[in-house]
C-alpha positions as CSV (number, residue, x, y, z in Angstrom):
1,X,0.0,0.0,0.0
2,X,2.3,2.7,-1.3
3,X,0.0,5.6,-0.4
4,X,-1.3,4.5,3.0
5,X,-0.4,7.1,5.6
6,X,-2.5,6.2,8.7
7,X,-5.1,4.0,10.3
8,X,-7.7,6.2,11.8
9,X,-10.6,5.8,14.2
10,X,-14.2,6.7,13.4
11,X,-16.0,9.1,15.7
12,X,-13.2,8.6,18.2
13,X,-14.2,5.0,18.7
14,X,-11.8,2.1,19.1
15,X,-10.0,1.0,16.0
16,X,-10.1,-2.8,15.4
17,X,-11.0,-3.6,19.1
18,X,-10.9,-7.4,18.5
19,X,-7.9,-7.5,16.2
20,X,-5.4,-10.2,17.4
21,X,-2.9,-10.4,14.5
22,X,-1.5,-7.7,12.3
23,X,1.1,-8.0,9.4
24,X,2.5,-4.9,7.9
25,X,4.6,-5.1,4.7
26,X,5.8,-2.5,2.2
27,X,3.8,0.5,3.5
28,X,6.5,3.2,2.9
29,X,4.3,6.2,4.0
30,X,2.7,4.6,7.1
31,X,4.4,6.3,10.1
32,X,2.1,5.2,12.9
33,X,-1.0,3.2,13.8
34,X,-3.3,3.5,16.8
35,X,-3.2,1.5,20.0
36,X,-4.7,-1.9,19.4
37,X,-5.8,-3.3,22.8
38,X,-6.3,-6.9,21.8
39,X,-3.3,-7.3,19.5
40,X,-1.2,-10.3,20.4
41,X,0.9,-10.9,17.3
42,X,2.6,-8.3,15.1
43,X,4.9,-8.7,12.1
44,X,6.2,-5.5,10.6
45,X,8.8,-4.9,7.9
46,X,9.8,-3.3,4.6
47,X,8.1,0.0,5.7
48,X,8.8,3.4,7.1
49,X,11.1,3.2,10.1
50,X,8.9,5.7,12.0
51,X,6.2,3.1,12.2
52,X,8.2,1.2,14.7
53,X,7.6,3.8,17.4
54,X,4.0,2.6,17.6
55,X,5.2,-0.7,18.8
56,X,6.0,0.9,22.2
57,X,2.3,1.2,23.0
58,X,1.4,-2.4,22.1
59,X,1.9,-3.9,25.5
60,X,-0.4,-6.8,24.9
61,X,2.0,-8.4,22.3
62,X,3.1,-12.0,23.0
63,X,4.8,-12.4,19.5
64,X,6.7,-9.8,17.6
65,X,8.7,-9.9,14.3
66,X,10.7,-6.9,13.1
67,X,12.2,-7.5,9.6
68,X,13.8,-6.0,6.6
69,X,14.5,-2.4,7.7
70,X,17.8,-2.3,5.8
71,X,18.8,1.2,6.8
72,X,18.0,0.9,10.5
73,X,21.2,1.1,12.7
74,X,19.4,1.3,16.1
75,X,16.0,0.3,17.3
76,X,14.0,3.2,18.8
77,X,14.9,3.9,22.5
78,X,12.5,2.1,24.9
79,X,10.9,0.1,22.0
80,X,10.4,-3.0,24.2
81,X,10.6,-1.6,27.7
82,X,6.9,-2.1,28.5
83,X,6.4,-5.5,26.9
84,X,5.8,-7.6,30.0
85,X,4.0,-10.4,28.2
86,X,6.2,-10.8,25.1
87,X,7.2,-14.4,24.7
88,X,8.7,-14.5,21.2
89,X,10.9,-12.0,19.4
90,X,12.3,-12.3,15.9
91,X,14.6,-9.7,14.5
92,X,15.4,-10.4,10.9
93,X,17.1,-8.7,8.0
94,X,18.2,-5.5,9.8
95,X,21.4,-5.5,7.9
96,X,22.8,-2.2,9.4
97,X,21.7,-2.9,13.0
98,X,24.7,-2.2,15.2
99,X,23.5,-3.1,18.7
100,X,20.6,-4.3,20.8
101,X,21.8,-2.6,24.0
102,X,19.0,-1.9,26.5
103,X,16.4,-3.6,24.3
104,X,16.4,-6.9,26.1
105,X,16.5,-5.7,29.7
106,X,12.8,-5.9,30.6
107,X,11.7,-9.0,28.6
108,X,11.3,-11.2,31.7
109,X,8.9,-13.7,30.2
110,X,10.6,-14.0,26.7
111,X,10.9,-17.7,25.8
112,X,12.1,-17.4,22.2
113,X,14.7,-15.0,20.6
114,X,15.7,-15.3,16.9
115,X,18.2,-12.9,15.3
116,X,18.7,-13.5,11.6
117,X,20.6,-11.7,8.9
118,X,21.8,-8.8,11.0
119,X,25.1,-8.4,9.2
120,X,26.4,-5.4,11.2
121,X,25.6,-6.8,14.7
122,X,29.0,-7.3,16.3
123,X,28.0,-8.4,19.8
124,X,25.0,-9.3,21.9
125,X,24.5,-7.1,25.0
126,X,25.0,-8.2,28.5
127,X,21.3,-7.6,29.0
128,X,20.9,-11.0,27.5
129,X,21.4,-12.3,31.1
130,X,18.0,-10.8,32.1
131,X,16.1,-13.3,29.9
132,X,15.7,-15.8,32.6
133,X,12.6,-17.4,30.9
134,X,14.4,-17.8,27.5
135,X,14.2,-21.4,26.2
136,X,15.3,-21.0,22.6
137,X,18.0,-18.7,21.2
138,X,18.8,-18.8,17.4
139,X,21.5,-16.7,15.7
140,X,21.7,-17.0,12.0
141,X,23.6,-15.2,9.3
142,X,25.0,-12.6,11.7
143,X,28.4,-12.2,9.9
144,X,29.9,-9.6,12.1
145,X,29.3,-11.4,15.4
146,X,32.6,-12.6,16.8
147,X,31.6,-14.2,20.1
148,X,28.9,-14.6,22.7
149,X,29.0,-12.4,25.8
150,X,30.5,-14.2,28.8
151,X,28.4,-12.3,31.4
152,X,25.4,-12.2,29.0
153,X,24.9,-15.9,29.3
154,X,24.8,-16.0,33.1
155,X,21.1,-15.7,33.6
156,X,20.0,-18.1,30.8
157,X,19.2,-20.9,33.3
158,X,16.1,-21.9,31.3
159,X,17.8,-22.1,27.8
160,X,17.1,-25.5,26.3
161,X,17.9,-24.9,22.6
162,X,20.9,-22.9,21.1
163,X,21.3,-22.7,17.4
164,X,24.2,-20.8,15.7
165,X,24.2,-20.9,11.9
166,X,26.3,-19.2,9.2
167,X,27.9,-16.7,11.5
168,X,31.1,-16.4,9.5
169,X,33.3,-14.5,12.0
170,X,32.2,-16.2,15.2
171,X,35.4,-17.5,16.7
172,X,34.2,-18.7,20.2
173,X,31.2,-19.4,22.3
174,X,32.8,-17.9,25.4
175,X,33.3,-19.6,28.8
176,X,29.9,-18.3,29.8
177,X,28.3,-21.5,28.3
178,X,28.9,-23.1,31.7
179,X,25.9,-21.2,32.9
180,X,23.6,-22.9,30.4
181,X,22.7,-25.7,32.8
182,X,19.4,-26.6,31.1
183,X,20.8,-26.7,27.6
184,X,19.6,-29.9,25.8
185,X,20.1,-29.1,22.1
186,X,23.2,-27.3,20.6
187,X,23.7,-26.8,16.9
188,X,26.7,-25.0,15.4
189,X,26.7,-24.8,11.6
190,X,28.7,-22.8,9.1
191,X,31.1,-21.0,11.6
192,X,34.5,-21.5,9.9
193,X,36.4,-19.2,12.3
194,X,35.6,-21.3,15.3
195,X,38.7,-23.2,16.3
196,X,37.7,-24.9,19.6
197,X,34.8,-25.7,21.9
198,X,35.1,-24.1,25.4
199,X,36.2,-26.6,28.1
200,X,33.4,-25.4,30.3
201,X,31.0,-27.2,27.9
202,X,31.9,-30.4,29.8
203,X,29.7,-29.2,32.6
204,X,26.6,-29.2,30.4
205,X,25.1,-32.2,32.1
206,X,21.7,-31.7,30.4
207,X,23.0,-31.7,26.8
208,X,21.4,-34.5,24.8
209,X,21.8,-33.4,21.2
210,X,25.0,-31.9,19.6
211,X,25.2,-31.0,15.9
212,X,28.4,-29.7,14.4
213,X,28.5,-28.9,10.6
214,X,30.8,-26.9,8.3
215,X,33.2,-25.7,11.0
216,X,36.5,-25.9,9.1
217,X,38.5,-24.3,11.9
218,X,37.6,-27.2,14.3
219,X,40.2,-29.7,13.4
220,X,39.4,-32.2,16.2
221,X,36.8,-32.9,18.9
222,X,37.9,-32.6,22.5
223,X,38.3,-35.7,24.6
224,X,36.0,-34.3,27.3
225,X,33.0,-34.9,25.0
226,X,33.1,-38.4,26.4
227,X,32.3,-37.1,29.9
228,X,28.9,-35.8,28.7
229,X,26.9,-38.7,30.1
230,X,23.5,-37.2,28.9
231,X,24.7,-36.8,25.3
232,X,22.7,-39.3,23.2
233,X,22.9,-37.9,19.7
234,X,25.9,-36.5,17.9
235,X,25.7,-35.1,14.3
236,X,28.9,-34.3,12.4
237,X,29.0,-33.1,8.8
238,X,31.3,-31.5,6.2
239,X,34.6,-32.1,8.0
240,X,36.8,-33.7,5.4
241,X,39.9,-33.7,7.7
242,X,38.3,-35.0,10.8
243,X,39.8,-38.4,11.6
244,X,38.5,-39.8,14.8
245,X,36.0,-39.4,17.7
246,X,37.0,-38.9,21.3
247,X,37.4,-41.9,23.6
248,X,34.7,-43.0,26.0
249,X,31.5,-41.8,24.2
250,X,29.5,-44.8,25.6
251,X,26.3,-42.8,26.2
252,X,25.7,-42.2,22.4
253,X,22.6,-43.9,21.0
254,X,22.6,-42.2,17.6
255,X,25.6,-41.0,15.5
256,X,25.1,-39.1,12.2
257,X,28.1,-38.7,9.9
258,X,27.9,-36.8,6.7
259,X,30.8,-35.9,4.3
260,X,33.5,-36.9,6.7
261,X,35.2,-39.7,4.7
262,X,37.9,-40.6,7.3
263,X,35.5,-40.7,10.1
264,X,32.9,-42.7,8.1
265,X,35.5,-45.4,7.5
266,X,36.7,-45.6,11.1
267,X,33.1,-45.7,12.4
268,X,31.7,-48.2,10.0
269,X,29.4,-50.6,11.9
270,X,31.3,-53.6,13.3
271,X,34.2,-53.0,10.9
272,X,35.8,-49.6,11.6
273,X,38.5,-49.3,14.3
274,X,36.4,-46.8,16.3
275,X,33.2,-48.9,16.3
276,X,33.9,-50.8,19.5
277,X,34.3,-47.5,21.4
278,X,30.7,-46.5,20.4
279,X,28.8,-49.7,20.8
280,X,25.1,-49.2,20.3
281,X,25.4,-46.2,18.0
282,X,23.1,-46.3,15.0
283,X,25.2,-44.9,12.2
284,X,23.7,-42.9,9.3
């Protein structure tokens, strides 16, 4: 709607009093919309950046997606400070976004945070530690992100799923991962600068699923992986130079190997030299 400038009320009545979901796309002249008391889900993108300020008043939101504001370097101050019931936040395609400082501080019930295709985002704020209800964190295609904040992970005691994908400059997870005591599912895919896994990962006693793909800088797997007694599934892919698995991985029930020719040969069922060390694994 190239000419739409505003959503107005009639005779000062409420505008859309029963509206629960609103999707705004490609409305370049729309700069604001009225308070929508029943709105629970909002997706907004490819529009005038001024329209984001209206989000401040939508305190009933439980789900919010902000996407494809290519020129936006900073989110408006206080954008999310009053969103006490927000459970899911997806920030996508804000290619010039430099920081999320002070935007995450008050999201006490947030359960899901996805940050995708924010190429200029160099770090996550320490305010991440305030997300004590967070269960899922996904970071994808954030090519300036170099590490995770050590102190920012301290409060993520509810985090169960961590996915990091195609973050080309990410070199480390930080020692703060030791605070992720509820983490069950960790996926790292397409992070060629990562050269090692932090030793404090050996204290992740709830970790059940570990996926490692396309991480050329990781030349080997640490021996302490064998101490993760809850680890039941290991996925490894696109590591042509990876030769062997660590010793003592007796807890594995499922092992997936893809495009790791040396490892595939060594872990061949009942034939490879590493097979006896992983009895019970179902190879794919």
